[in-house]
C-alpha positions as CSV (number, residue, x, y, z in Angstrom):
1,X,89.6,130.3,80.5
2,X,90.3,126.6,80.7
3,X,87.7,124.9,83.1
4,X,90.6,123.0,84.7
5,X,92.4,126.2,85.8
6,X,94.7,129.0,84.5
7,X,97.6,128.3,82.3
8,X,100.0,129.1,85.2
9,X,98.2,126.6,87.4
10,X,98.3,123.9,84.7
11,X,102.0,124.4,84.2
12,X,102.6,124.3,87.9
13,X,100.6,121.1,88.2
14,X,102.5,119.4,85.4
15,X,105.8,120.4,87.1
16,X,104.5,118.9,90.4
17,X,103.7,115.6,88.6
18,X,107.1,115.6,86.9
19,X,108.8,116.4,90.2
20,X,107.0,113.5,91.9
21,X,107.9,111.0,89.2
22,X,111.5,112.2,89.3
23,X,111.8,112.0,93.1
24,X,110.2,108.6,93.2
25,X,113.1,107.4,91.1
26,X,111.1,104.5,89.8
27,X,108.2,104.0,87.3
28,X,104.9,105.0,89.0
29,X,101.4,103.8,88.2
30,X,98.5,106.1,87.6
31,X,96.8,104.6,90.7
32,X,99.9,105.4,92.9
33,X,100.2,109.0,91.5
34,X,96.5,109.6,92.0
35,X,96.5,108.3,95.5
36,X,99.5,110.4,96.6
37,X,98.3,113.6,94.9
38,X,94.7,113.3,96.2
39,X,95.9,112.5,99.7
40,X,98.2,115.6,99.6
41,X,95.3,117.8,98.1
42,X,97.6,119.1,95.4
43,X,95.0,119.0,92.6
44,X,91.8,117.2,91.7
45,X,91.5,113.9,89.8
46,X,90.5,115.5,86.5
47,X,93.3,118.0,86.5
48,X,95.8,115.2,87.3
49,X,94.6,113.0,84.4
50,X,94.6,115.9,82.0
51,X,98.1,116.9,83.0
52,X,99.4,113.3,82.7
53,X,97.8,113.0,79.2
54,X,99.4,116.3,78.1
55,X,102.8,115.4,79.6
56,X,102.7,112.2,77.5
57,X,101.5,113.9,74.4
58,X,104.3,116.5,74.7
59,X,106.9,113.6,75.3
60,X,107.9,114.9,78.7
61,X,106.6,111.7,80.3
62,X,105.9,108.3,78.9
63,X,104.2,105.0,79.9
64,X,106.6,102.2,80.4
65,X,104.7,98.9,80.0
66,X,107.9,96.9,80.6
67,X,107.9,97.6,84.3
68,X,105.8,95.7,86.8
69,X,102.5,97.5,87.4
70,X,102.3,99.1,90.8
71,X,99.2,99.2,92.9
72,X,98.2,95.5,92.6
73,X,95.1,95.6,90.3
74,X,92.7,92.8,91.5
75,X,92.1,91.7,87.9
76,X,94.5,92.1,85.0
77,X,91.8,93.4,82.8
78,X,90.7,96.0,85.3
79,X,93.1,98.7,84.2
80,X,91.8,98.6,80.7
81,X,88.2,98.4,81.8
82,X,88.6,101.4,84.1
83,X,90.2,103.5,81.4
84,X,93.6,103.6,83.3
85,X,96.5,103.4,81.0
86,X,98.5,100.2,81.3
87,X,102.1,100.5,82.6
88,X,103.9,103.1,84.7
89,X,104.9,106.7,84.2
90,X,108.5,107.7,83.7
91,X,110.1,111.0,82.8
92,X,111.7,111.2,79.4
93,X,115.1,112.9,78.9
94,X,113.2,116.0,77.7
95,X,111.1,115.8,80.8
96,X,114.1,115.6,83.1
97,X,115.8,118.6,81.4
98,X,112.6,120.6,81.5
99,X,112.1,119.9,85.2
100,X,115.7,120.8,85.9
101,X,115.2,124.1,84.2
102,X,111.8,124.9,85.7
103,X,111.8,123.3,89.1
104,X,111.9,126.7,90.8
105,X,108.4,127.4,89.4
106,X,107.1,124.9,92.0
107,X,106.4,126.8,95.2
108,X,109.0,125.9,97.9
109,X,106.4,124.9,100.4
110,X,105.0,122.3,98.0
111,X,108.5,121.0,97.2
112,X,109.2,120.6,100.9
113,X,105.9,118.7,101.4
114,X,106.7,116.4,98.4
115,X,110.2,115.8,99.7
116,X,108.8,114.7,103.1
117,X,106.0,112.6,101.6
118,X,107.7,110.8,98.6
119,X,110.1,108.6,100.6
120,X,107.2,106.9,102.6
121,X,105.1,106.8,99.4
122,X,108.0,105.0,97.6
123,X,108.3,102.5,100.5
124,X,104.6,101.8,100.3
125,X,104.8,101.2,96.5
126,X,107.8,98.9,97.0
127,X,106.0,96.9,99.7
128,X,103.0,96.5,97.4
129,X,105.4,95.1,94.8
130,X,106.8,92.5,97.1
131,X,103.5,90.7,97.5
132,X,101.2,90.5,94.5
133,X,98.1,88.5,93.6
134,X,96.1,88.8,90.4
135,X,93.9,86.7,88.3
136,X,93.0,86.4,84.6
137,X,89.7,85.1,83.5
138,X,90.2,82.6,80.8
139,X,86.6,81.5,80.4
140,X,83.3,81.6,82.4
141,X,84.5,78.8,84.7
142,X,88.3,79.1,84.5
143,X,90.3,81.7,86.3
144,X,94.1,81.6,86.5
145,X,95.4,83.1,89.8
146,X,99.0,84.2,90.1
147,X,100.5,84.9,93.5
148,X,104.0,86.1,94.1
149,X,106.2,87.0,97.1
150,X,109.4,88.8,96.4
151,X,112.2,90.0,98.7
152,X,114.3,92.7,97.1
153,X,115.9,91.3,94.0
154,X,114.6,87.7,94.1
155,X,111.4,85.8,94.1
156,X,110.7,83.7,97.3
157,X,107.6,81.9,95.8
158,X,105.5,82.2,92.7
159,X,102.3,80.3,92.6
160,X,100.0,79.8,89.7
161,X,96.7,78.0,90.1
162,X,93.4,77.6,88.2
163,X,90.1,78.0,90.0
164,X,86.5,77.6,88.8
165,X,84.8,80.8,89.9
166,X,85.6,84.5,90.1
167,X,84.6,84.4,93.8
168,X,87.3,81.8,94.4
169,X,89.9,83.8,92.4
170,X,89.1,86.9,94.5
171,X,89.3,84.8,97.7
172,X,92.7,83.4,96.7
173,X,94.1,86.9,95.9
174,X,92.7,88.4,99.1
175,X,94.0,85.6,101.3
176,X,97.5,85.8,99.6
177,X,97.7,89.6,100.2
178,X,96.6,89.3,103.8
179,X,98.3,86.1,104.9
180,X,101.2,85.5,102.4
181,X,103.8,84.9,105.1
182,X,101.8,82.2,106.8
183,X,100.8,80.6,103.5
184,X,104.5,80.6,102.4
185,X,105.5,78.9,105.6
186,X,102.8,76.3,105.2
187,X,103.9,75.6,101.6
188,X,107.6,75.3,102.6
189,X,106.7,73.1,105.6
190,X,104.5,70.8,103.5
191,X,107.1,70.5,100.7
192,X,110.0,69.8,103.0
193,X,108.1,67.3,105.3
194,X,109.3,63.7,105.1
195,X,106.7,61.5,103.5
């Protein structure tokens, strides 16, 4: 027997993941999927990662690196360093057809829980995408920090600055995420002030 569960359980877990990706109606990061599934106690972390890998290997899901990464990683290199795949999961055409055919194999109670949870999870992911801050280390004493505030389909402000330490880069990212509205107002006020 597979240490991650029975064949039936593995198939059901793959269908749950496919259902979630489909219902989210947007590319979803590994971090976001993991958070939602673990909060709902649908499966453990190892089962989730195994199922995601198998879904991609069987071409039922794919990673889309073209989409903005959800979950705001604190450092661009952190996804690669942690082993998380870069990009976001989407269903392929084959995945959508398979889900459509087998969706009834997901227990109705779990589908109802997912249907209740997914809209708020989607809103949380969208909110996280509206305010982003990340940094890229260029050398030991040079970190490029990129902060962005978006509102639906357009960017309100995009700020790129270079700082000398990782501590400063983390501080800028943290302040931007916590106080972006106030910082944005200060920037606009300063730029529009008569001098």
